N, C-alpha and C positions, 0 to 999 in steps of 0.2 A: 442267234441264228445257227441252224445246223450247217455243218460243212457240206460242200457238194458231194463229197464221198459218202458222208453219213446218209444224206437224203437219197441219192441215187442207189446206193447199195441196199438201203432198206426197201425201196420200191422194187428193186430186182428180187430181193429175198422174198417179198410178198407175192411175186409173180405178176407184178403190175407193169411190166415192160414187154410188149410184143415187138415193137420196132421203134427206132428213132432215126430221124433224118441225118443226124450228126452227133452221136453220143459223146465222142471225145470233145467235140466243140462245145457241147452243152455242159460237160463237166468243167471245162475251162472257164466258161461264162459264169457258172455258179460259184466257182472258186475265187472269183475276183472280189467277193465280199459285198457287191451291190445286189440288193434284192431284184429278182426277175419278176416280171408281170406275166401271168399265165392265164389262159382262158379255156373254158370248156363250154360248148353250146348244147342246148336242148331245144327241140321243136315242141312248143306247147300245144300239142294236138289234143290234149285233154286238160281238165281242170285239176289234175293231180299227177305228180310224178309216180312212177312205180319202182319196184325194187331193182329193175334193170337199169334205172338211172343212177342208182347209188354209186356205181363204180366211178363214174366221172366226177360226181360231186364230192365223194370222199377222197378222191385223189387230189382234187383242188384243196380240200381241207388239209391234207398232209403237207402240201406246199405252203399253205397259210401258217400252219403251226411251225413250220421251219423258218418263218419270217418273210415269206415272199408275198407279193400282191396277187390277188386272185379275182377273176371276173367270171361270173356266171352269165352266159349270154342266152337270152331268150330269143328264139327265132320268130319274132313277130312278122318279119318279112319272109324268111325262108320257110316258115311254117305255112305260108299261103301257097307255097310251091310244092313242097314235099321232096324229101331226099330219097332217091331210088336205092340207096345202099341197103342191102339186106332184105329187099322186098321184091316180090314177083309181080306185083300189080300196082296200079296208080293209087296214090293216097286220095282220100276225100279232101277237097279244098275247103278251108274254113274262112269265114268272114273276118274282117278286122275286129268287129265287136266280139265275136267268139274268142279270138286270140287275146284281146285285151282282158277279157274276163278270166281266161285260163292263166295268164301271166300273173294277175293279181292274186289268184288262189295259190299259185305255186310259190310265190314270194314267201308266204308264211312257212311253208315246208322247208324252203332253203335256209331260213333263219335258224333252224335247228341243226342243219348240217354245216353251215358256214357262219362265221362270226362277222356280223355287219356292224358291230358296236365297238370292237377293240380299237383303241386310239392309233396304235402304230401302223397297222396294215389291215384296215377294215375291208371285208369283201364288198364287191359292188355287183349289182344286177344291172345289166345293160340290155337294150332291146335293139336288134339290128334294123327294125322298121324306122328308127329315128334317123339313121343316115342313109338308108336305102330308098325309102319312099319319096324323098324330095328329088331324086335324080331322074332325069328324063331317060326314056329308052334310047334315044340317039346319043346322049352323052355317055350312057353306060357302054354302048357298043364302041364308041370312039375311044373312051378313056380306059376301059377294062377289056372288052372283048377282043381288041386287036392283039392282045398279048397271049392269046390262047390258040394253040394249034389244034385244028380239028382232028388230026391224026392222033395226037396225044389224048385228047378227050375221049375218042372212040376206043382207045386201048385200055381205059380204066376198067377194072374188073366189074364194078357195079353197073357200068353202062353196057359192057359187052354181054354180061349174063342176061340182062334184060332184053337186049336186041336179039339174042339167040332164043329167047323164050317165046311163047305163043302170044303174049299180050304186047310185046314190044315196049317201047318207051316214048313218051311224048316229048316234044321240044321243051315243054315247061320243066319237066324233071331233068331233062338233059342239061338244062342251064343251071341246075342247082350248084354245081361245083364252081361256077363263076361267082355266084352270089356268096358262097362260103369263103372263097378266096378273097373276095372284096372285103368281107368282114375282117379277116386277118390283117389285110392291108390297112383298113381304117383304124383298127385298134393299135396297130404298129405305129401309125402316124400320130394318133391322138392320145394314146395311153402308154406309149413305149412298150407295148406288149410284144414279147419276143418268143413266146412259147404257146403253142396250141396243143391240147391233149384231146384224145377221143378214142373210141373203140377201134379195134383193128379193121372193121369194115369202113372206117373213115380215112384210111391211108391215102386214097386217091385225092380226097378233098383237102387233106392237110398238105400234101405235097404241091397241090395246085396253089395253095396260099403261099407257101415258102417261095415257090418259083415266081409268083407275081410280085412279091415284095422285092426280090432281088432285081427283077426286070424294071420295076418302077423306081426303086430307091438306090439301086446300084449293087454290084456283086458283093460288096463288103457288108451289106446290111444284115444284121443278125436276125435269124428267124429259124425256129426249130419246130419240128412236129414230133409228137410222142404218142404212140398208141399203146393201149393196154388190151390184153386178150378179151374177146367176148366170152361171157360166162355161159356155159352150157351144162346140162345134166350129163350123167355118165353115158346116156344113150344118144347124146348129141342134140337133143331137143332143147328148145329155148328156155333159159332160166327165167323164173319169175311168173310162170303160168301154172295155174292149178285147174282142176276140173270146173271150178266156179269162175274162172277167168283170171285176169291179172291180179297180182298182189300189189295194192296201192299203198302209198305213204299217207294218204288222207285217212284219218281215223274213222270218218263216217262211211268210207267205202271198204276199208279193210281195218277192222278193229285192232287195237294193240294186242289183244289176246290171239287173234288169228295170225297176226304178223309173227308173234312169238311161236305159235304152233308151226307156222311155215318153216321157220329156221330150226326149231327143235326137231323137226321131222326130216332134216337134211339127210340125204343118203350117206351112208358111212364112207363111201369112196370120195366124197367131196367135202366133208366137214372140216378137215384140216386146211384145205385150200381156202374155204370160205372164212375160216378164222383169220387167216393172214390178210385176206383182201377186204373183208367187210368190218373189221374191228380195229380199234386203236390200242389193243393189247400189245405189249412189247414182245420182242423176241424171247426174252427171259420168261415171260408169262405164257406164251403160246407153246413153246417147245415141250414143257412138261405136260401140257394138255394133249399134245400130239402123241407123246410117249404113252400116256395113260390110255389114249384111244387105241393105239396099236396093241397094248397089253390086254385091254378089256373093253372092246367096243360096245358091249352090251350095257355097260355102266352109263354110257351116254353123257359123260362129264363134259366132253368137248362140245356136244350138241347144245347142252344147257348153257354153257358159257357163251357160245355163238349167239343163241337166241336172246340171252340177257343183254348182251352188249348192243346188238342191233336194235332191239326194242327200246332200250334206254336212249340210244342215240337219236332215233327217229321220233319218239313220243315223250321222252322224259322219265324221270324216276317214278313219279306217282303212277303213270300209266303202266310202267313195268311192274310195280308192286301189285296193281290190280290184275294184271295178266298172270302173274305168278299165283295169286290167290285163286283165280279162276281155274288155272291148271291143276292146282292142288285139290279142287273139288272132286275131280275124277279119280283122285287117289285117296278119297275118304275124308278129306279135311272138312271141318265144320264150315257151314256157309256163312255164319256170323254176320258181319256188316257188308257182305258182298252186295253190290248194286244190282238192280234188276237188269240193267244193260249187260253187265258182266255175266250174270247168270244165264241170260238168253244166249250169249255166245257159247257157253258150255252146252246149254240145252240143244242148240242147233247141231251138235255132234252126236247126240244119242237119240234113240227112238222116242217119239212123242205120241201119246194117245189122247184123243179128245174125249172129254168127260162132261156130260151135262151137269150143271150145278145142282140140279134136283137130286142127283145121286148122293150128295152130301147132306141133304136135308133130312129132317126127322131123326131116325136112329143113326144115320150116317152110313158110310161104306166100310165094310169089314176089310181089314188089311189083307187078309188071305184072298179075298175076292179081287182086290185091287192088284195084287201081284199076278193073278191070272189074267185080268184085263190088260195089264201091261206086257203080257207075254213073257214074264219072268218065271212063271211056273205053269205047268200044264194042267194042274187041278188044285182045287181048294185043299184037298187032303195033303198034297205035297207042299203047298204053301204053308199050312199050319206046322208041318214038320220043320220047315226052314225057320219059321219064327221061333219054335221051341228050341231049335239048335243054335239060336243066336245069330242066324245068318240073314235076317231081314232088317233093312234100314229105311227110315223115313227121314228125308232131308239130311241124310248122312249121319243120323243118330240111330244107334242100335235100338230096335224095338225090344221091349222087355220080354225075354223068353217065357216068363211066367204068365204072360197075357196073350196067348195065341189067338184069342178072339178080339183083339184090339180093333177099335172102330176109328176110322178117319173122318174128320169133320172140318168145318170152316177154320178152326184154330190151327190146323196143320198146313194151311195154304201159305206159300211164299209169295209175297207181293200181291196177296189177295187173289192169286190165280193158279199157282203151280204147286205140285207135290213131286219131289224127287224121290223115286223109289230105287232101292238097290238090293240085289241078292248077292251074297258073298262079297268078294273083293272088287269085281270088275263088271258085273252085269247091272246096267243102269237103264232107267226109263223115266220119262216125265209124264205126269198127268196134267193136261192143260184144261183147266176147269172153266167153262164158259156158260 
């Protein structure tokens, strides 16, 4: 097991500490040699986690690797209410059936991020609906609600910002902090859980939990809250969003190739920060990458290392290999045994022209004409000159300059449907034959 100093210092070096309810006390607790139990929650509002969830789950993984016990808490109960933190409007409420489906889907994703099989300290997935649903409203008010001051609850940033906004806040969401505090109390009593971690927007909910534990179990009961900074882009906008929506951890919603591209396209100002926070590379491995980035950001060595590590972590080595192969296609690599699914990921990023299959019948389609149809050339004459100069490629294979009248036919189709055309080094287009 790592020492308390090793773990906390590493987390601080990685920028994973925004605040702690009692950092000296936590250091002392970790230093006594007994593993601590730590939990991080997520509300299963969808059937997949997204990259914004990585921070909490990867921080859990760091505690697990250091020898501690970790709990991933699915908000089967709180997900039916909705956390007002970081939101300007009410969440859509989900049914129990929807939440159960979402939790089942997410369990498989968590298994890549956390180790549920290791003998010494396996991760556990818990659902707060299991201990919240059986409690009656009156019992909850009597046993939990009486420990909360309305003045303190109203002073929470997440509540105050909503009350000052146009939409206000419902009693349902206002009650969320009681439910999250009850989670911490329950886990403290049943799992000896002493530490809750979460994003900095969760500070009010975390302190509500530590306060409740001490009021219920006594002032000497150990309970700590740890927040990590919320990840944002350089312009302050939310991390993990693209023009096409959220970047998901489910491969059917965001492919490994697209996840790789998301991280390889990280803005220069953030790539070193993300290397520390989203990878398990050591300090000795990261600092040379940071130095190389400062010296020559255009080489994008740090970007590629970041993208490789995150894609491998989320989807595994085989998926990373496929993503790297797909990425190489746009740099002229042979398509080889690339799968159709991977090829379509690449094709989705370049212009596509629909072509009736009849155009390939009979004598076929002249390559020069195809280059014009794909808007890679302005005229057949210019297209022939490109072919003769060795600047025309079909499926990333150079077309013979000695054959400027080359004809494309069915034999040139990839997966029975596509032809990848290229002019020069970087101008691509796909013919979609149907």
